[in-house]
Backbone as CSV, one residue per row, in Angstrom:
resi,resn,N_x,N_y,N_z,CA_x,CA_y,CA_z,C_x,C_y,C_z
1,MET,21.110,2.343,14.468,20.751,2.284,12.858,19.350,2.468,12.607
2,ASN,19.100,3.446,11.282,17.333,3.299,11.009,17.474,2.688,9.722
3,LYS,16.464,1.827,10.000,15.878,-0.033,9.060,15.335,0.767,8.425
4,LEU,14.753,0.104,6.516,13.116,0.653,6.312,13.355,-0.447,5.699
5,LYS,11.933,-0.847,6.059,11.418,-2.405,5.160,9.832,-1.669,4.794
6,ILE,9.620,-2.075,3.537,8.673,-1.857,2.382,8.438,-3.028,1.651
7,GLU,7.140,-3.388,1.952,7.252,-4.968,1.283,5.319,-3.982,0.656
8,THR,5.138,-4.730,-0.869,3.611,-5.233,-0.863,3.164,-6.448,-1.613
9,PHE,1.497,-5.889,-1.400,1.009,-7.753,-0.616,0.190,-6.891,-1.854
10,ILE,-0.580,-7.935,-2.651,-1.852,-8.090,-3.310,-3.170,-9.224,-3.082
11,GLY,-4.268,-8.097,-3.138,-5.155,-8.774,-1.986,-6.556,-8.018,-1.836
12,GLU,-7.508,-7.787,-0.880,-8.606,-7.728,-1.334,-9.610,-7.622,0.152
13,GLU,-10.400,-7.036,0.983,-11.526,-8.270,1.553,-12.106,-9.079,1.215
14,ASP,-11.824,-10.262,2.305,-12.743,-11.186,2.306,-14.678,-11.108,2.552
15,LEU,-14.851,-10.858,1.196,-16.298,-10.473,1.260,-17.326,-11.761,2.049
16,ASN,-16.443,-12.639,1.368,-17.376,-13.923,2.639,-17.004,-14.693,3.555
17,ALA,-16.265,-13.858,4.555,-15.845,-14.088,5.990,-16.106,-13.892,6.857
18,PRO,-16.982,-14.034,7.758,-17.690,-13.366,9.240,-17.460,-11.849,9.336
19,VAL,-15.855,-11.599,9.657,-15.647,-10.227,10.288,-14.559,-10.346,8.880
20,TYR,-14.421,-9.541,9.706,-13.402,-8.296,8.710,-11.835,-8.939,8.258
21,LYS,-11.695,-9.552,7.384,-10.184,-10.324,6.323,-10.025,-9.732,5.366
22,ILE,-9.124,-9.886,4.950,-8.354,-9.000,3.689,-7.163,-10.121,3.666
23,GLU,-7.320,-11.467,2.336,-6.929,-12.065,1.779,-6.190,-11.615,0.667
24,SER,-4.513,-11.843,1.688,-3.541,-11.334,1.107,-2.166,-11.577,0.557
25,PHE,-1.307,-11.192,-0.655,-0.198,-11.998,-0.551,1.295,-11.163,-0.935
26,SER,1.938,-11.035,-0.659,3.695,-10.831,-0.691,3.117,-10.813,-2.119
27,ILE,4.061,-9.941,-2.920,4.327,-9.768,-4.268,5.476,-11.184,-4.577
28,THR,5.814,-11.465,-3.793,7.386,-12.543,-3.527,6.469,-13.388,-3.737
29,ASN,5.439,-13.723,-3.321,4.491,-15.107,-3.228,3.708,-15.128,-4.525
30,PRO,4.809,-16.544,-5.335,3.944,-16.679,-6.436,2.347,-17.063,-6.516
31,LEU,1.906,-17.308,-4.942,0.274,-16.829,-5.527,-0.321,-15.553,-5.934
32,ALA,0.889,-14.896,-5.886,0.059,-13.449,-5.916,-0.271,-12.753,-7.287
33,VAL,0.894,-13.319,-7.882,0.616,-13.274,-9.302,-1.299,-13.583,-10.024
34,GLU,-1.095,-15.036,-9.368,-3.071,-15.791,-9.414,-4.225,-14.748,-9.045
35,LYS,-3.502,-13.955,-7.737,-4.246,-12.953,-6.803,-4.607,-11.423,-7.983
36,ALA,-3.217,-11.152,-8.341,-3.976,-10.257,-8.756,-4.877,-10.173,-10.732
37,GLN,-4.155,-11.487,-11.282,-4.845,-11.106,-12.286,-6.152,-11.915,-11.780
38,LYS,-7.007,-12.445,-11.005,-7.502,-12.607,-10.693,-9.012,-10.952,-10.617
39,ILE,-8.223,-10.308,-9.612,-8.625,-9.068,-9.045,-8.149,-8.203,-10.774
40,LEU,-7.421,-7.743,-10.858,-7.169,-7.186,-12.368,-8.664,-8.018,-13.562
41,GLU,-8.971,-9.024,-13.200,-9.986,-9.886,-14.290,-11.425,-8.607,-14.025
42,GLU,-11.409,-8.445,-12.301,-12.379,-8.255,-12.044,-13.440,-6.779,-12.363
43,ASN,-11.803,-6.288,-12.160,-12.014,-4.767,-12.476,-11.497,-4.346,-14.057
44,GLU,-12.359,-4.797,-14.293,-11.568,-5.079,-16.408,-10.358,-4.561,-16.912
45,GLY,-9.594,-4.402,-16.034,-7.553,-4.397,-15.560,-6.958,-3.133,-15.345
46,ASP,-7.990,-2.836,-14.671,-8.011,-0.474,-14.254,-7.965,-0.734,-13.314
47,TYR,-7.688,-1.141,-12.301,-7.526,-0.992,-10.947,-7.065,-2.193,-9.297
48,LEU,-5.575,-2.386,-9.147,-5.062,-3.230,-8.652,-5.611,-3.619,-7.066
49,CYS,-6.186,-4.417,-6.652,-5.854,-3.726,-4.898,-4.813,-4.157,-4.113
50,GLY,-4.762,-3.698,-3.298,-3.920,-4.665,-1.787,-3.143,-3.098,-1.494
51,PHE,-2.046,-3.527,-0.251,-1.806,-3.009,0.379,-0.208,-2.991,0.786
52,VAL,0.176,-1.746,1.293,2.281,-1.383,1.206,2.773,-1.279,2.653
53,SER,3.172,-2.418,3.120,3.511,-2.661,4.409,4.758,-1.002,4.508
54,LEU,5.009,-0.258,5.513,5.603,0.189,5.554,6.456,0.091,6.477
55,ILE,7.495,-0.351,7.204,8.077,-0.346,8.196,9.494,0.139,9.202
56,TYR,9.311,1.403,9.736,10.323,2.269,10.076,11.104,1.637,10.942
57,ASN,12.133,1.056,11.633,12.808,0.507,13.176,11.100,0.665,13.577
58,ASN,10.735,-0.519,12.843,10.183,-2.022,13.415,9.016,-1.201,14.405
59,VAL,8.353,-0.132,13.621,7.404,0.723,13.830,6.556,0.724,13.013
60,VAL,5.377,0.254,12.469,4.510,0.111,11.547,3.851,1.383,10.843
61,ILE,4.636,1.607,10.255,3.812,3.228,10.137,1.974,3.225,8.864
62,PHE,2.446,2.115,7.545,1.664,1.235,6.837,1.136,-0.146,7.132
63,GLY,0.161,-0.554,6.979,-0.158,-1.564,6.618,-1.338,-2.305,5.879
64,GLU,-2.659,-3.230,7.199,-3.232,-4.182,6.607,-4.316,-3.245,6.254
65,GLU,-4.374,-1.957,7.373,-5.067,-0.438,6.809,-5.322,0.104,5.927
66,GLN,-4.149,0.415,5.452,-4.471,1.106,3.885,-4.443,0.368,3.071
67,LEU,-5.268,-1.040,2.764,-5.539,-0.988,1.836,-6.182,-0.248,0.649
68,THR,-6.075,-0.636,-0.311,-6.469,0.873,-1.471,-6.197,-0.221,-2.186
69,GLY,-7.968,0.776,-3.314,-8.655,0.007,-4.389,-7.198,0.429,-6.123
70,ASP,-6.511,0.671,-5.437,-5.187,0.987,-6.701,-3.973,1.566,-5.676
71,LEU,-3.117,-0.035,-6.414,-1.975,0.044,-5.736,-1.084,0.429,-6.491
72,LEU,-1.121,1.135,-7.722,0.050,2.283,-8.763,-0.487,3.185,-8.135
73,ASP,-1.295,4.090,-8.134,-1.727,4.974,-7.553,-0.769,5.502,-6.100
74,THR,-0.889,4.220,-5.675,-0.344,5.077,-4.107,0.970,4.809,-4.180
75,TRP,1.686,3.817,-4.868,3.522,3.535,-5.447,3.839,4.592,-6.055
76,CYS,2.957,5.921,-6.665,3.002,6.738,-7.616,3.329,7.955,-6.398
77,ASP,2.128,7.960,-5.620,2.770,8.794,-4.112,4.332,8.274,-2.961
78,LEU,4.230,7.314,-2.897,5.810,6.988,-2.383,6.642,7.170,-3.179
79,ILE,6.503,6.739,-4.860,7.444,7.737,-4.807,7.931,8.544,-5.647
80,TYR,7.460,9.014,-5.193,7.461,11.038,-5.484,8.342,11.306,-4.109
81,ILE,7.740,10.633,-2.599,8.347,10.843,-1.623,9.709,10.651,-1.491
82,LEU,10.174,9.094,-2.036,11.034,8.173,-1.698,12.337,9.489,-3.240
83,ASN,11.854,9.489,-3.323,12.937,10.360,-4.993,13.585,11.119,-4.324
84,HIS,15.349,11.508,-5.634,15.316,12.542,-5.169,14.933,13.559,-4.919
85,ARG,13.814,14.239,-5.440,13.161,14.962,-6.347,11.839,15.478,-4.544
86,TYR,12.371,14.627,-3.482,11.034,15.384,-2.309,12.034,16.236,-1.888
87,ASP,11.339,17.518,-1.476,11.822,18.541,-0.604,11.462,18.495,1.171
88,GLY,10.940,18.266,1.089,10.972,17.652,2.586,9.154,19.271,3.153
89,ARG,8.073,18.375,1.675,6.733,20.019,2.027,5.979,18.381,2.081
90,SER,5.014,18.904,2.561,3.295,17.532,2.721,2.788,17.586,1.828
91,ILE,3.233,16.025,1.429,2.898,15.361,0.669,1.895,14.559,0.888
92,ASP,0.343,14.503,0.491,-0.426,13.358,0.355,-0.566,12.249,0.286
93,ILE,-0.508,11.066,0.681,-0.489,9.989,-0.352,-1.592,8.998,-0.222
94,THR,-2.476,8.746,-1.362,-3.134,8.396,-1.012,-3.545,6.592,-1.100
95,PHE,-4.734,6.145,-0.460,-5.735,4.910,-0.273,-6.720,5.009,-1.095
96,LEU,-6.607,4.738,-1.921,-8.321,4.401,-3.268,-8.585,3.858,-2.226
97,ASP,-9.932,4.367,-2.578,-11.354,3.436,-1.701,-11.291,3.628,-0.301
98,ASN,-11.062,4.235,0.932,-9.708,3.972,1.804,-9.617,5.004,2.406
99,TYR,-10.586,6.062,2.596,-10.656,7.434,2.917,-10.123,7.905,4.333
100,LYS,-10.590,5.739,5.297,-9.475,7.126,6.902,-8.140,6.624,6.502
101,GLY,-7.948,5.778,5.760,-5.978,4.922,5.252,-5.045,6.559,4.502
102,ASN,-6.085,7.357,4.334,-5.178,8.928,3.951,-4.155,8.655,4.764
103,ALA,-3.127,9.310,3.612,-1.768,9.454,5.460,-0.949,11.204,4.611
104,LEU,-0.486,11.716,5.988,0.253,13.091,5.140,1.734,12.565,5.842
105,VAL,2.491,12.726,4.982,4.214,12.937,5.707,4.624,13.476,5.413
106,GLN,5.086,14.692,6.041,5.845,15.661,6.115,7.456,15.233,7.463
107,GLU,8.587,16.274,6.541,9.606,15.616,6.780,10.123,16.273,8.098
108,ILE,9.836,16.160,9.353,10.502,16.716,10.323,12.429,16.563,10.935
109,GLY,12.958,17.496,10.504,14.349,17.337,10.874,14.560,16.475,10.329
110,HIS,15.468,15.259,10.582,15.932,14.838,9.300,15.148,13.301,8.690
111,PHE,14.200,13.173,9.750,13.181,12.335,9.810,12.016,12.374,9.029
């Protein structure tokens, strides 16, 4: 059986950490609200940082490495793919401020 798990995390890189570290909270965690408010205040309400975790059959497709400066933009791309209008063409998923994290999704066979 195919199993898909999608979870959204609010967070950003901890610039004070001695090594690369992302401080994040699942949107189901009450602390995510405080984190989101802080990030939105810092960005004058324009951008919400975080990442989408997408796991398919226990294989991580997206995760913390795809940290984005604009979760809403990333979710717009994902919704287009998950929506019934997706016709199998290649589609870019943008992870703002993370050019290495950008992805190209294409249907191959039934997947």
